[in-house]
C-alpha positions as CSV (number, residue, x, y, z in Angstrom):
1,M,212.2,39.2,57.7
2,D,209.5,37.0,59.0
3,K,209.7,36.4,62.7
4,K,208.5,32.8,62.4
5,L,211.2,32.2,59.4
6,F,213.8,33.6,61.5
7,S,212.8,31.2,64.3
8,L,212.7,28.0,62.1
9,G,216.4,29.0,61.1
10,C,217.5,29.5,64.3
11,A,215.6,26.3,65.8
12,V,217.6,24.4,62.5
13,L,221.0,25.7,63.2
14,C,220.9,25.3,66.8
15,S,220.0,21.5,66.3
16,F,223.0,21.4,64.1
17,I,225.6,23.1,66.2
18,W,224.0,20.7,69.2
19,G,224.3,17.6,67.2
20,T,227.7,18.2,66.0
21,G,228.5,19.0,70.0
22,F,228.1,15.7,70.9
23,I,231.7,14.6,69.0
24,A,233.0,17.3,71.5
25,Q,231.1,15.9,74.3
26,D,232.1,12.2,74.0
27,M,235.9,13.2,73.3
28,G,236.1,15.9,76.1
29,M,236.3,13.5,79.0
30,D,239.8,11.8,78.7
31,Y,241.2,13.7,81.3
32,I,238.0,15.7,83.2
33,G,235.0,14.0,84.7
34,P,231.3,15.0,83.3
35,F,230.4,17.7,85.9
36,T,233.5,19.5,85.5
37,F,233.1,19.2,81.7
38,S,229.8,20.6,81.9
39,A,230.5,22.9,84.6
40,G,233.8,24.5,82.0
41,R,231.2,24.8,78.6
42,L,228.6,26.3,80.5
43,F,231.4,29.2,81.9
44,L,232.5,29.7,78.5
45,G,229.1,30.0,77.2
46,F,228.3,32.8,79.8
47,F,232.0,34.8,79.0
48,T,231.1,33.9,74.8
49,L,227.0,35.8,75.7
50,L,228.5,38.4,78.1
51,P,229.5,41.0,75.8
52,I,226.6,41.0,73.4
53,F,224.1,41.0,76.6
54,L,226.0,44.0,77.8
55,I,226.2,45.3,74.4
56,F,222.4,44.7,73.2
57,E,220.0,44.2,76.4
58,L,221.5,45.5,79.6
59,K,219.8,48.7,78.9
60,K,216.5,47.3,78.0
61,V,216.5,44.9,81.0
62,K,217.2,48.0,83.1
63,K,214.1,49.4,81.9
64,A,211.8,47.1,82.3
65,N,209.3,46.9,84.9
66,L,209.8,43.0,86.0
67,N,208.3,40.7,88.4
68,Y,212.3,40.4,90.2
69,E,211.1,37.4,92.2
70,K,209.3,35.2,89.5
71,V,212.3,35.7,87.2
72,F,214.6,35.1,89.7
73,V,213.0,31.6,90.3
74,Y,212.3,31.1,86.8
75,F,216.1,31.4,86.0
76,I,217.4,28.9,89.3
77,F,214.6,26.3,87.9
78,I,216.0,26.6,83.9
79,S,219.4,26.8,84.9
80,F,219.2,23.7,87.0
81,L,217.7,21.6,84.6
82,L,220.0,22.5,81.8
83,S,223.6,22.6,84.0
84,Y,222.0,18.3,85.1
85,G,220.6,17.6,81.6
86,N,224.3,18.7,80.1
87,S,225.9,16.5,83.2
88,L,223.9,13.4,82.7
89,Q,224.1,13.4,78.9
90,Q,227.8,13.5,79.8
91,F,227.9,10.7,81.8
92,A,225.4,8.8,79.1
93,L,228.4,9.5,76.8
94,L,231.0,7.5,78.9
95,L,228.5,4.7,79.0
96,T,227.2,4.3,75.2
97,D,228.1,5.8,72.4
98,V,227.1,9.3,70.5
99,A,224.3,8.2,68.2
100,N,222.4,6.2,71.0
101,A,223.1,9.5,73.5
102,A,221.8,11.8,71.3
103,V,219.0,9.6,69.7
104,Y,217.3,8.9,73.4
105,T,217.8,12.4,74.7
106,V,216.1,13.6,72.0
107,L,213.4,11.4,73.2
108,Y,211.9,14.8,74.7
109,V,209.5,15.5,71.9
110,V,207.3,13.3,73.1
111,I,207.5,14.5,76.3
112,V,207.3,18.1,75.7
113,P,203.7,18.1,74.7
114,F,203.0,16.3,78.1
115,V,204.3,18.9,80.0
116,A,203.3,21.7,78.4
117,Y,199.7,19.9,78.9
118,F,199.8,19.1,82.9
119,F,201.8,22.3,83.9
120,F,200.3,25.0,81.5
121,S,197.1,23.3,80.2
122,K,199.0,23.9,76.5
123,Q,197.5,21.0,74.3
124,T,199.0,20.2,71.2
125,H,197.5,20.3,67.9
126,W,196.7,16.9,66.2
127,S,198.9,17.2,63.3
128,V,202.1,17.6,65.3
129,W,201.6,13.9,66.6
130,P,202.3,12.2,63.1
131,S,205.5,14.3,63.2
132,V,206.4,13.4,66.6
133,L,205.6,9.4,66.1
134,I,207.7,9.2,62.5
135,C,210.6,11.4,64.7
136,I,210.3,8.6,67.4
137,V,210.8,5.8,65.5
138,G,213.1,7.6,62.8
139,G,215.4,7.8,66.1
140,F,215.3,4.3,67.4
141,L,216.6,3.5,63.6
142,L,219.5,5.4,64.3
143,T,220.3,3.2,67.7
144,E,222.3,0.6,67.7
145,L,219.7,-2.5,66.9
146,D,222.0,-5.0,66.7
147,N,222.5,-4.4,70.6
148,V,219.2,-4.9,72.0
149,S,220.5,-4.5,75.7
150,V,219.6,-1.4,76.9
151,R,223.0,-0.5,78.2
152,T,223.4,2.1,81.5
153,G,224.4,5.1,79.3
154,D,221.2,4.3,77.2
155,A,218.7,4.8,80.7
156,I,220.8,7.8,81.7
157,A,219.9,9.6,78.2
158,V,216.4,8.6,78.6
159,F,216.2,10.0,82.1
160,N,218.2,13.1,80.8
161,A,215.4,13.6,78.1
162,F,212.8,14.6,81.1
163,F,215.2,17.4,82.1
164,W,215.7,18.7,78.1
165,A,211.8,18.7,77.8
166,F,211.1,20.4,81.3
167,H,213.9,23.1,80.0
168,I,211.9,23.7,76.3
169,V,208.4,24.2,78.3
170,F,210.0,26.4,80.8
171,I,211.6,28.6,78.7
172,S,208.8,29.0,76.3
173,R,206.6,30.1,79.3
174,F,210.0,32.3,80.9
175,L,209.5,34.5,77.3
176,R,206.2,35.4,78.3
177,I,207.1,37.5,81.4
178,F,211.0,38.4,80.4
179,N,211.3,38.6,76.7
180,F,214.9,38.9,76.4
181,P,216.5,35.9,74.7
182,I,220.1,36.9,75.1
183,T,219.9,37.6,78.7
184,I,218.0,34.2,79.5
185,A,220.8,32.4,77.4
186,T,223.7,34.2,79.3
187,F,223.0,33.9,82.6
188,Q,221.4,30.5,83.0
189,C,224.5,28.9,81.4
190,F,226.4,31.2,84.4
191,I,224.2,30.1,87.1
192,G,223.8,26.5,85.3
193,G,227.7,26.6,85.6
194,I,227.8,27.4,89.0
195,F,225.2,23.8,89.4
196,A,227.7,22.0,87.9
197,F,231.1,22.9,89.5
198,I,229.4,22.1,93.0
199,P,229.3,18.7,92.3
200,A,232.7,18.6,90.2
201,L,234.9,20.0,93.2
202,A,233.2,17.2,95.5
203,F,233.5,14.2,93.3
204,E,236.0,15.0,90.7
205,N,239.6,16.0,90.4
206,V,239.3,19.3,88.7
207,S,242.6,20.9,88.1
208,L,243.7,23.7,85.1
209,L,245.8,21.3,83.8
210,N,243.5,18.6,83.2
211,L,241.0,21.4,81.6
212,S,244.0,22.9,79.4
213,L,244.4,19.2,77.9
214,E,240.5,19.4,76.4
215,W,240.7,22.8,75.7
216,K,239.6,22.0,71.9
217,E,236.8,20.2,73.2
218,L,235.7,22.9,75.8
219,M,236.0,25.5,73.3
220,Y,233.2,23.9,70.7
221,A,230.9,22.5,73.6
222,G,230.8,26.0,75.4
223,V,231.4,28.7,72.6
224,L,229.0,27.0,69.7
225,S,227.1,24.3,71.5
226,S,226.6,26.6,74.8
227,G,226.5,29.7,74.2
228,I,225.5,30.1,70.8
229,A,223.5,27.3,70.2
230,F,221.7,28.4,73.9
231,L,220.8,31.6,72.2
232,L,219.8,29.9,69.0
233,Q,217.3,27.8,70.9
234,I,215.5,30.7,72.6
235,Y,215.6,33.1,69.6
236,A,213.5,30.0,68.2
237,Q,211.1,29.6,70.9
238,Q,210.4,32.9,71.0
239,N,208.0,32.7,67.8
240,L,207.3,28.7,67.7
241,N,205.2,26.5,70.4
242,P,207.3,23.8,72.4
243,A,205.9,20.8,70.4
244,P,206.7,22.0,67.0
245,V,210.4,23.4,67.9
246,A,211.1,20.3,69.6
247,I,210.6,18.0,66.4
248,I,213.0,20.5,64.5
249,F,215.1,19.7,67.7
250,T,215.7,16.2,67.1
251,L,217.8,16.9,64.1
252,E,220.2,17.3,66.9
253,G,220.2,13.3,66.3
254,V,220.7,13.2,62.9
255,W,223.7,15.0,63.1
256,A,225.1,13.2,65.7
257,A,225.1,10.2,63.9
258,I,226.5,11.6,60.8
259,F,229.0,13.5,62.3
260,G,230.3,10.1,65.0
261,W,230.1,7.9,61.4
262,I,232.3,10.7,59.7
263,I,235.0,11.6,62.9
264,L,234.6,8.8,65.2
265,G,234.1,6.3,62.7
266,Q,230.7,4.7,64.4
267,Y,229.0,2.7,61.8
268,L,226.3,4.4,59.9
269,N,224.6,1.5,58.2
270,E,221.3,1.1,55.7
271,I,218.9,1.3,58.4
272,K,220.3,4.1,60.0
273,I,220.0,6.0,56.9
274,F,216.2,5.3,57.0
275,G,215.8,6.5,60.3
276,I,217.7,9.8,59.2
277,I,215.5,10.1,56.1
278,L,212.2,9.4,57.9
279,I,213.3,12.0,60.5
280,L,213.8,14.8,58.0
281,T,210.5,13.3,56.4
282,A,208.8,14.7,60.3
283,V,210.6,18.0,59.7
284,F,209.1,18.3,56.2
285,K,205.8,19.6,58.0
286,Y,207.8,22.5,58.3
287,P,209.6,23.2,54.7
288,F,211.8,26.4,55.7
289,A,213.5,24.0,58.1
290,F,213.3,20.9,56.1
291,Y,215.2,22.8,52.5
292,S,217.9,24.2,55.3
293,S,218.5,20.7,57.1
294,L,218.8,19.6,53.8
295,L,221.8,22.2,52.7
296,L,223.3,21.5,55.8
297,F,223.2,17.4,55.3
298,M,225.1,18.4,52.2
299,L,228.3,19.5,54.4
300,P,229.2,16.1,55.8
301,I,228.8,14.7,53.0
302,Y,231.0,16.7,51.2
303,F,233.7,16.8,54.0
304,S,233.3,12.8,53.9
305,N,234.4,12.6,50.0
306,T,237.4,15.5,50.5
307,R,238.6,13.0,52.7
308,R,239.1,10.1,50.7
309,P,242.1,10.0,48.7
């Protein structure tokens, strides 16, 4: 299979899991706090990926000639970004709705090219910018335009976008010196879980009873949205530059809006549907990603129809 095609497929599936994961994230904080939820999902992501790492990459990593100091610094930095990117996302969801949190988060699509340029002199091809602009317009159409005041949750989500932008760019850079996607995904979850667990112990009531009350949401966010999706993200970035992959990742805002409508009953009007169409138009630059997105797009429509009597 063509490597770039494989990465495009991973990016689309990753965005789908992330987008639907917003529902679990939104519903999973009735009994636990944002840091606790983030720590729980990241540790679950680690335990999901650990057997895969032990089977497929442990021996390869042992044989590799590595600059361990540099690898360690990268792991600490990307895990920090992952942990507090997740935690800020949880705080945003406490104060705004799913669609807004997802859409403001994916503002990383416009931040990524600047981070790549200023830190690594990585120029973005001019043809990417129209897609970036379309994604931004489509994203804002998915927000609550009838409530033009900037809510606190929206502001947190915008700030959070910088964490994800840096994470995307530095994952691509890390892969150049440490091309072990399973290892990166596994141990960024473990270290990121520690980063989130420390403030959870300091500021929140962490208990096994409360965690057990949110087990369904934690399992989805941990196993799928953390473990599997973060692995898919890294496989996507193996063969795609940061700016194009960020465009495809903006589809998570589409899935969040659609499933927020289906599961949480959050309103999806004509303007939001037009926003979805615009984002799909931006992704049309990558035909395989576009058509696979359309295929996934049919799933919520099918399930919404089956729910009707």
